[in-house]
N, C-alpha and C positions, 0 to 999 in steps of 0.2 A: 464545479461541484461534482464529485464522483461518489457513487453509492455502490457498495458491494452487495450483491444478491446471493452469492454463495461464497463461503469461506471454509477452507480446510486447514487443519493442523496436521503436519506429517512428521514422522521420525522413522529411522531405520528399523527399530525394534517392533513398532506397532502399525506401520503403514500410515494411511491417512484416515482422518475422521472429520465429518462435518461438524463445525462448531455450532452449538445451539444458539438460540437468539440472544440469551443473556451474555454469553462469552463473546459473541460476534458484535454486540452493541458498541463496544469501544473502537472497533475498526470499521464500522459500517459506512460512515459518511466522512469524506475528506475534502477539504478545500485545497485545490492545487493552484498556486499562484505562480505562474510561469514568469511573469515580469520581475517579481521579487525573489524568484527561485526558492520557494518555500512550500511545504506541504504541512497542513495542520488538521487536527480533528475538528469537524465542522459543528458538532452538536454538543460538545462538552467544553467547559471552561477549565481545561487542565493546564493550559499553557504549553502543551506538548506540540512541538513542531520539528520538522526535519528539513535540512537544507537539500535542495536539488543540486547535485554536483554536476550532472550532465544531462543535456537535452539533445536528442537527435530525431530527425524525421526520416523514416524508412518506409517507402512504398505506401504513402498516405496514412502511416501510423506514427504517432509521436511517442517516443520512448523517454521516460524520466528515470534517472537513477540517483541513488544516494547511499551513504554509509553512515552508520551510527556507532559510536564508541561504546554505548551501553552504560550501565551504572557500576560504580566501584564494587558493590557487594554481590553482583550477579554477572555471570558470563553471558549477557544478553545482547552484546554488540553484533553487528552483521551488516549485510547489504540488502537493498531493496530495488525493485524495478517495477514500474507501472507502464503498460503499453495501452494507448488509446487509439482506436481507429477513428480518423478524422471524418470519414463519411458517415458512419453510423453511431459513433459515440460509445461503442462497446469497449470494455476495459478488461484487461487481464493483469494481475499483479502477483508478485511473490516477494517474500521477505525471508532471507536465509540467515539463521542464527546458529549458535553452538549446538549442533546435534538435531535441530528441527527446523521446519519452515512453515510459513503461512502462505497459502496460495488461494487465489480467488478470482471471481468473475463478477462483472457488473457493468455499469454504464456511467457516462459523464455527460453533463450539459453545461453550457456557459452559465456562469454565476450572474445573477441580476443585481 
């Protein structure tokens, strides 16, 4: 279970801004299921999930990556990366889309 404590939305024209609590709510808690290679929203019954395409361990950090095609009516496809420090559980993530990105920090703990 991973929880974002800071989330930023960035684009070239405006730089980065901190997402307020209401906007960040949808991205705040994630279930990362390494065994089934899936990431899903932990606190909402949306059915949203994303396949983990790649998992690598680098210097005690686990790196998960995936790609989303997006929806037909929006140019919202892109790639994402989550890096988790195995010693401390700290997390850094980014999602790059058409012209903007989400970036954030937080932590992960084993799910019970």
